C-alpha positions as a Markdown table, in Angstrom:
| # | Residue | x | y | z |
|---|---|---|---|---|
| 1 | Met | 102.2 | 137.0 | 94.9 |
| 2 | Ala | 99.6 | 136.3 | 92.2 |
| 3 | Arg | 100.9 | 135.2 | 88.9 |
| 4 | Asn | 99.9 | 136.8 | 85.6 |
| 5 | Ser | 99.4 | 135.0 | 82.2 |
| 6 | Ser | 97.5 | 135.4 | 79.1 |
| 7 | Pro | 93.7 | 134.8 | 79.0 |
| 8 | Glu | 94.1 | 131.6 | 77.0 |
| 9 | Gln | 96.6 | 130.2 | 79.6 |
| 10 | Asn | 94.8 | 131.6 | 82.7 |
| 11 | Pro | 91.3 | 130.1 | 83.0 |
| 12 | Thr | 89.0 | 131.8 | 85.4 |
| 13 | Leu | 87.7 | 130.0 | 88.4 |
| 14 | Arg | 84.3 | 129.5 | 86.6 |
| 15 | Ala | 86.1 | 127.9 | 83.6 |
| 16 | Arg | 88.0 | 125.6 | 86.0 |
| 17 | Arg | 84.8 | 124.5 | 87.6 |
| 18 | Leu | 83.0 | 124.0 | 84.3 |
| 19 | Ala | 85.8 | 121.8 | 83.1 |
| 20 | Leu | 85.5 | 119.6 | 86.2 |
| 21 | Glu | 81.7 | 119.4 | 86.1 |
| 22 | Leu | 81.8 | 118.3 | 82.5 |
| 23 | Leu | 84.4 | 115.7 | 83.3 |
| 24 | Arg | 82.3 | 114.4 | 86.1 |
| 25 | Arg | 79.1 | 114.3 | 84.0 |
| 26 | Arg | 80.9 | 112.3 | 81.3 |
| 27 | Glu | 82.2 | 109.8 | 83.8 |
| 28 | Ala | 78.7 | 109.5 | 85.4 |
| 29 | Ala | 77.3 | 108.7 | 81.9 |
| 30 | Gly | 79.8 | 105.8 | 81.6 |
| 31 | Leu | 81.6 | 107.2 | 78.6 |
| 32 | Thr | 85.3 | 107.5 | 77.8 |
| 33 | Arg | 86.6 | 110.6 | 76.1 |
| 34 | Glu | 87.0 | 108.5 | 72.9 |
| 35 | Glu | 83.4 | 107.3 | 73.0 |
| 36 | Ala | 82.0 | 110.8 | 73.6 |
| 37 | Ala | 84.1 | 112.2 | 70.8 |
| 38 | Arg | 83.0 | 109.5 | 68.4 |
| 39 | Gln | 79.3 | 110.0 | 69.1 |
| 40 | Leu | 79.7 | 113.8 | 68.7 |
| 41 | Glu | 82.0 | 113.4 | 65.7 |
| 42 | Trp | 84.5 | 115.6 | 67.5 |
| 43 | Ser | 88.2 | 114.9 | 68.0 |
| 44 | Thr | 89.3 | 113.3 | 71.3 |
| 45 | Ser | 91.6 | 116.3 | 71.8 |
| 46 | Thr | 88.6 | 118.6 | 71.8 |
| 47 | Ile | 87.1 | 116.8 | 74.7 |
| 48 | Phe | 90.4 | 116.7 | 76.5 |
| 49 | Arg | 91.0 | 120.4 | 76.1 |
| 50 | Ile | 87.5 | 121.2 | 77.4 |
| 51 | Glu | 87.8 | 118.9 | 80.5 |
| 52 | Thr | 91.3 | 120.2 | 81.4 |
| 53 | Gly | 90.3 | 123.9 | 81.1 |
| 54 | Arg | 92.6 | 124.5 | 78.2 |
| 55 | Ser | 89.7 | 125.7 | 76.1 |
| 56 | Arg | 86.5 | 127.4 | 77.0 |
| 57 | Pro | 83.6 | 125.8 | 75.2 |
| 58 | Gln | 80.7 | 127.8 | 73.7 |
| 59 | Pro | 77.4 | 127.4 | 75.5 |
| 60 | Gly | 76.0 | 125.6 | 72.5 |
| 61 | Asn | 78.8 | 123.0 | 72.7 |
| 62 | Val | 78.1 | 122.6 | 76.4 |
| 63 | Arg | 74.5 | 122.0 | 75.7 |
| 64 | Val | 75.4 | 119.3 | 73.2 |
| 65 | Leu | 77.7 | 117.6 | 75.7 |
| 66 | Leu | 75.1 | 117.7 | 78.4 |
| 67 | Glu | 72.5 | 116.2 | 76.1 |
| 68 | Leu | 74.9 | 113.3 | 75.4 |
| 69 | Tyr | 75.5 | 112.8 | 79.1 |
| 70 | Gly | 71.8 | 112.8 | 79.9 |
| 71 | Val | 71.9 | 116.0 | 82.1 |
| 72 | Thr | 68.6 | 117.8 | 82.1 |
| 73 | Gly | 66.5 | 120.3 | 84.0 |
| 74 | Pro | 67.9 | 122.9 | 86.4 |
| 75 | Glu | 71.3 | 121.1 | 86.5 |
| 76 | Arg | 71.7 | 121.5 | 82.7 |
| 77 | Asp | 70.5 | 125.1 | 82.8 |
| 78 | Gly | 73.0 | 126.0 | 85.6 |
| 79 | Leu | 75.9 | 124.5 | 83.8 |
| 80 | Ile | 75.0 | 126.3 | 80.5 |
| 81 | Arg | 74.8 | 129.5 | 82.5 |
| 82 | Leu | 78.2 | 128.7 | 84.0 |
| 83 | Ser | 79.7 | 128.3 | 80.5 |
| 84 | Arg | 78.5 | 131.8 | 79.6 |
| 85 | Glu | 79.9 | 133.3 | 82.8 |
| 86 | Ala | 83.2 | 131.4 | 82.3 |
| 87 | Arg | 83.8 | 133.5 | 79.2 |
| 88 | Gln | 83.4 | 136.8 | 81.1 |
| 89 | Pro | 85.9 | 138.4 | 83.4 |
| 90 | Gly | 84.8 | 139.2 | 86.9 |
| 91 | Trp | 86.4 | 140.4 | 90.2 |
| 92 | Trp | 84.6 | 137.8 | 92.3 |
| 93 | His | 82.2 | 135.0 | 92.0 |
| 94 | Ser | 79.8 | 132.9 | 94.0 |
| 95 | Phe | 78.5 | 129.5 | 92.8 |
| 96 | Arg | 75.5 | 129.5 | 95.2 |
| 97 | Asp | 72.9 | 130.2 | 92.5 |
| 98 | Ile | 74.4 | 127.9 | 89.9 |
| 99 | Leu | 75.5 | 124.6 | 91.3 |
| 100 | Pro | 73.6 | 122.3 | 93.7 |
| 101 | Asn | 76.5 | 122.0 | 96.1 |
| 102 | Pro | 78.6 | 125.2 | 95.8 |
| 103 | Tyr | 80.9 | 124.1 | 98.7 |
| 104 | Glu | 82.2 | 121.3 | 96.3 |
| 105 | Val | 83.9 | 124.2 | 94.4 |
| 106 | Tyr | 86.1 | 124.9 | 97.3 |
| 107 | Ile | 86.8 | 121.2 | 98.0 |
| 108 | Gly | 87.8 | 120.8 | 94.3 |
| 109 | Leu | 90.2 | 123.8 | 94.4 |
| 110 | Glu | 91.6 | 122.6 | 97.7 |
| 111 | Ala | 92.3 | 119.2 | 96.3 |
| 112 | Gly | 94.2 | 120.7 | 93.4 |
| 113 | Ala | 96.2 | 123.2 | 95.4 |
| 114 | Ala | 99.9 | 122.9 | 96.0 |
| 115 | Ser | 99.8 | 125.0 | 99.1 |
| 116 | Ile | 97.2 | 126.8 | 101.3 |
| 117 | Arg | 97.6 | 129.9 | 103.4 |
| 118 | Asn | 94.7 | 130.1 | 105.9 |
| 119 | Phe | 93.9 | 132.7 | 108.6 |
| 120 | Glu | 91.2 | 131.9 | 111.1 |
| 121 | Pro | 90.2 | 134.3 | 113.9 |
| 122 | Val | 87.4 | 132.1 | 115.4 |
| 123 | Val | 87.6 | 128.4 | 114.8 |
| 124 | Ile | 90.3 | 125.7 | 114.0 |
| 125 | Pro | 90.7 | 125.4 | 110.2 |
| 126 | Gly | 88.7 | 122.6 | 108.7 |
| 127 | Leu | 91.7 | 120.7 | 107.6 |
| 128 | Leu | 93.0 | 120.5 | 111.1 |
| 129 | Gln | 89.7 | 119.8 | 113.0 |
| 130 | Thr | 89.2 | 116.5 | 114.9 |
| 131 | Glu | 86.1 | 114.6 | 114.2 |
| 132 | Glu | 84.3 | 115.6 | 117.4 |
| 133 | Tyr | 85.3 | 119.3 | 117.1 |
| 134 | Ala | 84.1 | 119.3 | 113.5 |
| 135 | Arg | 80.8 | 117.7 | 114.7 |
| 136 | Gln | 80.3 | 120.5 | 117.3 |
| 137 | Thr | 81.1 | 123.1 | 114.7 |
| 138 | Leu | 78.6 | 121.7 | 112.2 |
| 139 | Arg | 76.0 | 121.5 | 114.9 |
| 140 | Asn | 76.4 | 125.1 | 116.1 |
| 141 | Gly | 77.4 | 127.0 | 113.0 |
| 142 | Pro | 78.2 | 127.0 | 109.2 |
| 143 | Gly | 79.5 | 123.7 | 107.9 |
| 144 | Glu | 83.1 | 122.6 | 107.6 |
| 145 | Leu | 84.8 | 119.9 | 105.6 |
| 146 | Asp | 83.8 | 116.2 | 106.1 |
| 147 | Arg | 86.4 | 113.9 | 107.4 |
| 148 | Glu | 86.8 | 112.1 | 104.1 |
| 149 | Asp | 87.7 | 115.4 | 102.4 |
| 150 | Val | 90.8 | 116.0 | 104.5 |
| 151 | Glu | 92.8 | 112.8 | 104.3 |
| 152 | Asp | 95.0 | 113.9 | 101.5 |
| 153 | Arg | 95.8 | 117.5 | 101.4 |
| 154 | Pro | 98.4 | 120.1 | 100.2 |
| 155 | Arg | 100.8 | 121.9 | 102.5 |
| 156 | Leu | 99.0 | 124.1 | 104.9 |
| 157 | Trp | 100.2 | 127.3 | 106.5 |
| 158 | Ala | 97.7 | 128.2 | 109.2 |
| 159 | Val | 97.7 | 131.4 | 111.2 |
| 160 | Leu | 95.3 | 131.5 | 114.1 |
| 161 | Asp | 94.2 | 134.3 | 116.4 |
| 162 | Glu | 94.8 | 133.2 | 120.0 |
| 163 | Ala | 91.0 | 133.3 | 120.5 |
| 164 | Val | 90.8 | 130.2 | 118.4 |
| 165 | Ile | 92.8 | 128.1 | 120.9 |
| 166 | Arg | 91.1 | 129.7 | 124.0 |
| 167 | Arg | 87.5 | 129.2 | 122.8 |
| 168 | Val | 86.1 | 126.0 | 124.3 |
| 169 | Val | 84.1 | 124.2 | 121.6 |
| 170 | Gly | 82.2 | 121.0 | 122.7 |
| 171 | Gly | 83.5 | 121.1 | 126.2 |
| 172 | Pro | 87.0 | 120.8 | 127.8 |
| 173 | Glu | 87.6 | 117.2 | 126.7 |
| 174 | Val | 86.8 | 117.9 | 123.1 |
| 175 | Met | 88.9 | 121.0 | 123.0 |
| 176 | Arg | 91.9 | 119.4 | 124.7 |
| 177 | Glu | 91.8 | 116.6 | 122.1 |
| 178 | Gln | 91.5 | 119.2 | 119.3 |
| 179 | Leu | 94.5 | 121.2 | 120.6 |
| 180 | Arg | 96.6 | 118.0 | 120.9 |
| 181 | His | 95.7 | 117.1 | 117.4 |
| 182 | Leu | 96.7 | 120.6 | 116.3 |
| 183 | Ile | 100.1 | 120.1 | 117.9 |
| 184 | Asp | 100.5 | 116.7 | 116.2 |
| 185 | Cys | 99.7 | 118.2 | 112.8 |
| 186 | Ala | 102.3 | 121.0 | 113.4 |
| 187 | Glu | 105.0 | 118.5 | 114.4 |
| 188 | Gln | 104.4 | 116.2 | 111.4 |
| 189 | Gly | 105.9 | 118.7 | 108.9 |
| 190 | Lys | 103.0 | 119.3 | 106.4 |
| 191 | Thr | 101.5 | 122.1 | 108.5 |
| 192 | Thr | 103.1 | 125.3 | 109.6 |
| 193 | Leu | 101.2 | 126.7 | 112.5 |
| 194 | Gln | 101.5 | 130.2 | 113.9 |
| 195 | Val | 99.4 | 132.0 | 116.5 |
| 196 | Val | 98.8 | 135.8 | 116.7 |
| 197 | Pro | 98.8 | 136.4 | 120.5 |
| 198 | Phe | 96.3 | 138.7 | 122.3 |
| 199 | Gly | 99.3 | 140.9 | 123.0 |
| 200 | Ala | 99.6 | 141.8 | 119.3 |
| 201 | Gly | 96.5 | 143.9 | 119.5 |
| 202 | Ala | 94.8 | 144.9 | 116.3 |
| 203 | His | 96.1 | 143.0 | 113.3 |
| 204 | Ala | 95.7 | 142.5 | 109.6 |
| 205 | Gly | 93.1 | 139.8 | 110.1 |
| 206 | Thr | 90.5 | 141.8 | 112.0 |
| 207 | Thr | 88.2 | 141.7 | 108.9 |
| 208 | Gly | 87.7 | 138.0 | 109.2 |
| 209 | Pro | 89.0 | 134.6 | 107.9 |
| 210 | Phe | 90.3 | 133.9 | 104.4 |
| 211 | Val | 92.2 | 131.3 | 102.5 |
| 212 | Ile | 94.8 | 131.8 | 99.7 |
| 213 | Leu | 95.1 | 128.7 | 97.4 |
| 214 | Glu | 98.2 | 128.3 | 95.3 |
| 215 | Phe | 98.3 | 125.8 | 92.4 |
| 216 | Pro | 101.2 | 123.8 | 91.0 |
| 217 | Glu | 100.9 | 125.1 | 87.4 |
| 218 | Pro | 102.6 | 128.4 | 87.0 |
| 219 | Thr | 99.9 | 129.5 | 84.6 |
| 220 | Asp | 97.2 | 129.0 | 87.3 |
| 221 | Pro | 96.7 | 132.1 | 89.4 |
| 222 | Asp | 96.3 | 132.1 | 93.1 |
| 223 | Val | 92.6 | 132.2 | 94.3 |
| 224 | Val | 91.3 | 133.8 | 97.5 |
| 225 | Tyr | 88.4 | 132.1 | 99.2 |
| 226 | Val | 86.2 | 134.0 | 101.7 |
| 227 | Glu | 83.3 | 132.2 | 103.4 |
| 228 | Thr | 80.3 | 134.3 | 104.4 |
| 229 | Leu | 76.8 | 133.6 | 105.6 |
| 230 | Ala | 75.5 | 135.1 | 102.3 |
| 231 | Gly | 77.6 | 132.7 | 100.2 |
| 232 | Asp | 81.2 | 131.8 | 99.3 |
| 233 | Ile | 83.2 | 134.4 | 97.4 |
| 234 | Tyr | 86.2 | 133.6 | 95.2 |
| 235 | Leu | 88.7 | 136.4 | 94.2 |
| 236 | Glu | 91.0 | 136.0 | 91.2 |
| 237 | Ala | 92.0 | 139.5 | 90.1 |
| 238 | Ser | 95.7 | 140.2 | 90.9 |
| 239 | Pro | 95.0 | 143.4 | 92.9 |
| 240 | Asp | 92.5 | 141.5 | 95.2 |
| 241 | Val | 94.8 | 138.5 | 95.6 |
| 242 | Asp | 97.7 | 140.9 | 96.4 |
| 243 | Arg | 95.7 | 142.6 | 99.1 |
| 244 | Tyr | 95.1 | 139.3 | 100.9 |
| 245 | Thr | 98.7 | 138.1 | 100.3 |
| 246 | Leu | 100.0 | 141.3 | 102.0 |
| 247 | Ala | 97.5 | 140.8 | 104.8 |
| 248 | Phe | 98.8 | 137.3 | 105.4 |
| 249 | Ala | 102.4 | 138.6 | 105.4 |
| 250 | Arg | 101.5 | 141.1 | 108.0 |
| 251 | Leu | 99.8 | 138.4 | 110.1 |
| 252 | Leu | 103.0 | 136.4 | 109.9 |
| 253 | Ala | 104.9 | 139.4 | 111.2 |
| 254 | Ala | 102.5 | 139.8 | 114.1 |
| 255 | Ala | 102.4 | 136.0 | 114.9 |
| 256 | Leu | 104.6 | 134.0 | 117.2 |
| 257 | His | 107.4 | 131.9 | 115.8 |
| 258 | Pro | 106.1 | 128.4 | 114.9 |
| 259 | Asp | 107.9 | 126.8 | 117.9 |
| 260 | Asp | 106.5 | 129.4 | 120.3 |
| 261 | Ser | 103.1 | 129.0 | 118.8 |
| 262 | Val | 103.2 | 125.2 | 119.5 |
| 263 | Arg | 104.2 | 125.9 | 123.0 |
| 264 | Leu | 101.3 | 128.3 | 123.4 |
| 265 | Val | 98.9 | 125.7 | 122.1 |
| 266 | Gln | 100.4 | 123.2 | 124.6 |
| 267 | Gln | 99.9 | 125.7 | 127.4 |
| 268 | Ala | 96.3 | 126.2 | 126.3 |
| 269 | Ala | 95.6 | 122.5 | 126.2 |
| 270 | Gly | 96.9 | 122.2 | 129.8 |
| 271 | Thr | 94.3 | 124.6 | 131.0 |
| 272 | Met | 91.4 | 122.5 | 129.5 |
| 273 | Thr | 90.2 | 120.8 | 132.7 |
């Protein structure tokens, strides 16, 4: 379940993202923390705390940092706005109107997660897609992760509706390769795969796909990611995270055992002719 901590220990998703963006801008400017601190007459620990999310800088301080890093125009305005919003609680957030590539927010969270619980009712999860399956998905629908974004990843617990392994994406050959890749991932030990069979009827995932990201630091709360055509939504409040955690637990109860799930995927792959 989601973990609770004090506001000072528990940065919001927006504060996490601001910290990462400021770190990236400093590195792009070719400055070390010590050099940035010296030019601003700040302590190095101040820069460190800002870039690790341990403190939430005032918008004025963010403006000063961005001026030092040479960040201007809409990019600067978006990050200053993000610094204001990082100091405000909110039940959900979308980065679509603030950052130039809002999907990088999810990639950054994914890279920092210790474990991921993912339910998908329609397509193979991005982390488990083959290159050709991903290409077909990108060509015909909303984007997924690029190949270079999935080489090193946290432990993944994926629950799929049976429709995912029956829907032929890119033709039988592409789908057969994808299903075999899914089996390989499940047998390598870093992925737990379970399938909710058609026979389970209505289940807790009928409202759509979602991802629960859990982080290694006990003071970092779980985050729920929901991708929609209108934008990506991140939920951090404990009641919201708890609802999705319960939904995932119910999906596990409706799903086949991992061994039986692999056998079902093998059977589906055998029908792709």
